[in-house]
Wavefront OBJ file of the C-alpha trace (Angstrom):
o trace
v 60.377 -8.147 31.098
v 62.178 -8.600 27.785
v 62.478 -12.322 27.089
v 64.348 -11.899 23.830
v 66.647 -9.242 22.462
v 66.336 -6.981 19.446
v 69.216 -8.957 17.883
v 67.222 -12.175 18.154
v 64.233 -10.539 16.466
v 66.577 -9.291 13.739
v 67.759 -12.872 13.213
v 64.166 -14.103 12.903
v 63.464 -11.427 10.283
v 66.616 -12.252 8.332
v 65.850 -15.993 8.328
v 62.243 -15.782 7.153
v 60.433 -14.418 4.117
v 56.667 -13.921 4.661
v 55.339 -11.762 7.485
v 51.857 -11.074 8.820
v 51.682 -7.834 10.849
v 48.771 -7.194 13.174
v 47.782 -5.180 16.255
v 44.885 -4.530 18.649
v 41.279 -3.716 17.841
v 40.504 -0.024 17.088
v 44.186 0.769 16.432
v 45.528 4.107 17.646
v 48.465 6.126 16.344
v 51.088 3.970 18.068
v 49.629 0.781 16.626
v 49.223 2.187 13.111
v 52.559 4.016 13.046
v 54.451 0.985 14.368
v 52.748 -1.415 11.951
v 53.488 0.799 8.950
v 57.088 1.559 9.938
v 57.808 -2.152 10.424
v 56.095 -2.984 7.133
v 58.209 -0.414 5.295
v 61.358 -1.877 6.891
v 60.423 -5.409 5.826
v 59.708 -4.256 2.286
v 63.146 -2.618 2.163
v 64.558 -6.015 3.133
v 62.616 -7.540 0.183
v 60.297 -9.520 2.432
v 56.660 -10.353 1.729
v 54.454 -8.155 3.943
v 50.790 -8.758 4.753
v 48.950 -6.305 6.981
v 46.001 -7.644 9.023
v 44.555 -4.584 10.754
v 41.161 -3.571 12.109
v 39.878 -0.816 9.835
v 38.063 0.913 12.708
v 40.514 3.776 12.991
v 40.041 7.527 12.670
v 40.345 9.408 9.372
v 43.002 11.643 10.917
v 45.617 8.934 10.208
v 44.964 9.050 6.443
v 48.303 10.824 5.811
v 50.303 7.705 6.714
v 52.024 5.828 3.900
v 50.488 2.373 3.228
v 47.353 3.281 5.226
v 45.141 2.136 2.354
v 46.996 -1.203 2.246
v 45.939 -2.116 5.793
v 43.435 -4.893 5.254
v 41.473 -7.338 7.351
v 41.198 -9.978 4.635
v 44.199 -12.246 4.134
v 42.396 -15.241 2.610
v 43.924 -18.550 3.729
v 47.610 -17.915 3.263
v 50.277 -19.303 5.535
v 53.057 -17.105 6.879
v 56.554 -17.706 8.199
v 56.136 -15.173 10.992
v 53.258 -13.314 12.588
v 54.311 -10.077 14.273
v 51.928 -8.618 16.848
v 52.526 -4.984 17.776
v 51.293 -2.871 20.702
v 48.903 -5.510 22.049
v 48.989 -6.974 25.545
v 47.055 -10.185 25.025
v 45.313 -12.337 22.434
v 41.828 -11.291 23.548
v 42.508 -7.736 22.343
v 44.377 -8.756 19.189
v 42.507 -8.209 15.951
v 41.988 -11.434 14.002
v 44.049 -13.535 16.417
v 42.885 -16.707 14.631
v 45.151 -15.701 11.727
v 48.141 -16.517 13.949
v 47.281 -20.203 13.551
v 48.670 -19.854 10.027
v 51.999 -18.467 11.231
v 54.934 -20.782 11.960
v 56.275 -18.341 14.557
v 54.671 -15.488 16.552
v 56.706 -12.431 17.553
v 55.114 -10.247 20.228
v 56.509 -6.687 20.439
v 54.940 -4.368 22.981
v 55.415 -1.886 25.829
v 52.457 -2.685 28.115
v 53.387 -4.050 31.546
v 50.242 -6.200 31.505
v 51.474 -8.107 28.420
v 50.811 -11.847 28.800
v 53.858 -12.894 26.718
v 51.662 -14.820 24.296
v 54.220 -15.066 21.495
v 56.718 -17.782 20.749
v 59.136 -14.860 20.893
v 58.400 -11.876 23.153
v 60.027 -8.467 23.374
v 58.190 -6.261 25.879
v 59.920 -3.040 26.981
v 57.741 -1.327 29.597
v 60.217 1.583 29.747
v 59.454 2.513 26.135
v 56.997 5.389 25.766
v 55.477 3.714 22.712
v 55.856 0.584 20.633
v 57.176 2.995 18.002
v 60.293 3.490 20.133
v 60.972 -0.259 19.956
v 60.488 -0.345 16.197
v 62.933 2.561 15.908
v 65.530 0.494 17.814
v 64.878 -2.439 15.493
v 65.418 -0.213 12.456
v 68.739 0.939 13.919
v 69.916 -2.679 14.291
v 69.363 -3.265 10.577
v 71.466 -0.200 9.795
v 68.966 0.712 7.079
v 68.671 4.424 6.467
v 65.329 5.769 7.635
v 63.272 7.388 4.896
v 60.719 10.160 5.417
v 57.766 7.741 5.307
v 59.246 5.655 8.144
v 60.079 8.787 10.117
v 56.497 10.074 9.838
v 55.066 6.704 10.884
v 57.333 6.469 13.939
v 56.740 10.096 14.891
v 52.995 9.452 14.754
v 53.406 6.393 16.979
v 55.421 8.231 19.603
v 53.598 11.563 19.614
v 50.280 9.746 20.014
v 51.240 7.584 22.994
v 52.994 10.418 24.785
v 50.003 12.747 24.324
v 52.117 15.191 22.305
v 54.903 14.684 24.872
v 52.661 15.718 27.788
v 52.472 12.348 29.533
v 54.849 11.050 32.200
v 56.015 8.202 29.932
v 57.961 10.773 27.884
v 61.696 10.346 28.560
v 64.987 11.831 27.440
v 65.310 8.798 25.158
v 61.949 9.657 23.632
v 63.130 13.166 22.783
v 66.427 11.877 21.344
v 64.588 9.476 19.047
v 62.165 12.168 17.912
v 65.061 14.546 17.344
v 66.566 12.023 14.942
v 63.216 11.551 13.210
v 62.840 15.312 12.692
v 66.052 15.376 10.699
v 63.936 14.154 7.812
v 62.308 17.586 7.588
v 58.671 16.535 7.473
v 56.039 19.017 8.599
v 55.560 17.729 12.156
v 53.393 20.728 13.074
v 50.866 19.707 10.430
v 50.801 16.163 11.811
v 50.272 17.505 15.329
v 47.388 19.633 14.128
v 45.754 16.640 12.422
v 46.227 14.408 15.437
v 45.318 16.792 18.238
v 43.549 19.915 16.988
v 41.426 19.119 13.928
v 38.038 17.506 14.569
v 35.044 16.567 12.433
v 31.736 18.199 13.302
v 30.464 14.874 14.683
v 33.479 14.660 16.995
v 32.733 18.103 18.405
v 29.115 17.054 18.974
v 30.336 13.929 20.759
v 32.544 16.108 22.952
v 29.466 18.067 23.962
v 27.553 14.869 24.732
v 30.492 13.550 26.778
v 30.585 16.757 28.823
v 26.817 16.644 29.287
v 27.059 13.088 30.626
v 29.929 13.800 33.041
v 29.512 12.827 36.681
v 31.978 13.489 39.483
v 32.779 11.443 42.560
v 34.914 11.828 45.695
v 35.106 15.597 45.726
v 35.803 15.774 42.001
v 38.730 13.347 42.022
v 36.939 10.971 39.653
v 35.233 12.070 36.417
v 33.075 9.520 34.621
v 31.181 9.794 31.368
v 29.341 7.306 29.208
v 28.112 7.250 25.614
v 25.557 4.773 24.343
v 25.309 3.484 20.795
v 22.013 5.388 20.464
v 23.714 8.690 21.361
v 26.570 8.046 18.964
v 24.264 7.157 16.080
v 21.853 10.025 16.765
v 24.715 12.477 16.177
v 25.725 10.708 12.967
v 29.064 9.787 14.487
v 31.192 6.676 14.027
v 32.682 4.492 16.750
v 36.183 5.769 15.936
v 35.019 9.336 16.675
v 35.139 8.570 20.399
v 38.953 8.376 20.359
v 40.398 10.890 22.798
v 37.109 11.784 24.512
v 38.426 10.296 27.747
v 40.870 13.202 27.986
v 37.989 15.619 28.594
v 37.637 14.271 32.104
v 41.360 13.970 32.744
v 41.982 17.594 31.780
v 39.601 18.959 34.432
v 41.410 20.582 37.371
v 41.317 18.379 40.470
v 40.519 15.134 38.625
v 42.844 12.236 39.358
v 41.038 9.526 37.359
v 38.960 9.893 34.234
v 36.684 7.007 33.252
v 35.079 6.873 29.814
v 32.560 4.167 28.991
v 31.348 3.412 25.480
v 28.576 0.978 24.759
v 29.811 -1.299 21.955
v 26.668 -3.427 21.713
v 23.801 -4.285 24.058
v 25.162 -5.215 27.498
v 28.794 -4.787 26.353
v 30.859 -1.763 27.309
v 34.391 -0.652 26.514
v 35.864 1.136 29.516
v 38.876 3.461 29.416
v 40.829 4.726 32.420
v 43.259 7.648 32.618
v 45.018 8.978 35.696
v 47.048 12.090 36.313
v 49.380 11.422 39.230
v 49.159 8.504 41.625
v 46.406 6.004 40.815
v 47.647 2.954 38.872
v 44.753 2.425 36.480
v 46.606 -0.472 34.859
v 46.013 -2.497 38.022
v 42.317 -1.557 38.018
v 41.903 -2.558 34.348
v 43.705 -5.852 35.022
v 41.317 -6.585 37.885
v 38.466 -6.074 35.405
v 39.924 -8.359 32.748
v 41.812 -5.742 30.725
v 45.219 -4.128 30.984
v 47.448 -1.253 29.976
v 49.771 1.209 31.622
v 49.778 2.799 35.060
v 48.329 6.036 33.669
v 46.290 4.689 30.721
v 44.411 1.420 30.565
v 41.155 -0.168 29.531
v 38.934 -3.231 29.514
v 35.674 -4.580 28.125
v 32.864 -5.448 30.558
v 29.615 -7.313 30.012
v 26.533 -6.535 32.068
v 24.126 -3.875 33.237
v 25.290 -0.283 32.754
v 24.431 0.950 36.246
v 25.964 -2.080 37.912
v 29.158 -1.644 35.916
v 29.435 1.999 36.929
v 28.774 1.175 40.595
v 31.435 -1.545 40.530
v 34.005 0.752 38.950
v 33.332 3.527 41.457
v 33.576 1.003 44.297
v 36.983 -0.200 43.059
v 38.217 3.362 42.592
v 37.065 4.343 46.078
v 39.848 2.137 47.474
v 42.486 3.872 45.334
v 41.610 7.544 45.737
l 1 2 3 4 5 6 7 8 9 10 11 12 13 14 15 16 17 18 19 20 21 22 23 24 25 26 27 28 29 30 31 32 33 34 35 36 37 38 39 40 41 42 43 44 45 46 47 48 49 50 51 52 53 54 55 56 57 58 59 60 61 62 63 64 65 66 67 68 69 70 71 72 73 74 75 76 77 78 79 80 81 82 83 84 85 86 87 88 89 90 91 92 93 94 95 96 97 98 99 100 101 102 103 104 105 106 107 108 109 110 111 112 113 114 115 116 117 118 119 120 121 122 123 124 125 126 127 128 129 130 131 132 133 134 135 136 137 138 139 140 141 142 143 144 145 146 147 148 149 150 151 152 153 154 155 156 157 158 159 160 161 162 163 164 165 166 167 168 169 170 171 172 173 174 175 176 177 178 179 180 181 182 183 184 185 186 187 188 189 190 191 192 193 194 195 196 197 198 199 200 201 202 203 204 205 206 207 208 209 210 211 212 213 214 215 216 217 218 219 220 221 222 223 224 225 226 227 228 229 230 231 232 233 234 235 236 237 238 239 240 241 242 243 244 245 246 247 248 249 250 251 252 253 254 255 256 257 258 259 260 261 262 263 264 265 266 267 268 269 270 271 272 273 274 275 276 277 278 279 280 281 282 283 284 285 286 287 288 289 290 291 292 293 294 295 296 297 298 299 300 301 302 303 304 305 306 307 308 309 310 311 312 313 314 315 316 317 318 319
């Protein structure tokens, strides 16, 4: 699926000066880590770097270098190149209108549902995370990795592999991480922040998610939903829902976990996770979204009960 090579992207970077870096809405660890690692590389190359990132991300990423520089206000500047990371299509790209001010658009991703929307596209569906691709890019520049870059890339990879639990983890993944760990950062502290530490409101949301769980097809499907009213009543923020979908997936006997979050009246963000054989990427694509075979999502407009019934009907053909 790669339409360009890393070398060609390297040439684009060498031949241009100003870069806008962006990613998808509600950025996760892979998006943030990849954006920051690439930004640090470009700064080392004495390029002008402008981050254009949705600020709706969890506090647990506060340890990342440059995290406070991630902005969503870039005025009316023009850029030589816009680089989009970890995003499958323009509908899910934060501030996509900013790309109109970029002479060239580079699309770097690892989702098989990527629509190849860039003027230059590099999509490696074998990569466990976009962070793996950025690591390869760094290697091509033969610039020595510093500890800040290593932490950013580790965060990207450890997030998208679920702390190396998911089936997208490969021998290449472990080799890359092994090289990153040579920088002697406290990876165990990062793991704790990313996977074990939770705010009180997050714990309360976990309880609400469990309370709202419903099971279908002899427990093979677990589905939970949170409304804006429930989230606000607990004093939680939208970003606190990150990872709640794993509650359903971690239940013995569950093949597909579905987590639905109301984003505004009659609009719902739907996440899908599968354990073994159901390709949830295909399901999300059918519903206007996308993702991977084991992790995907979409946004659906309509009545809550009708949306749930439609999802269960689609899943009934896959279980």
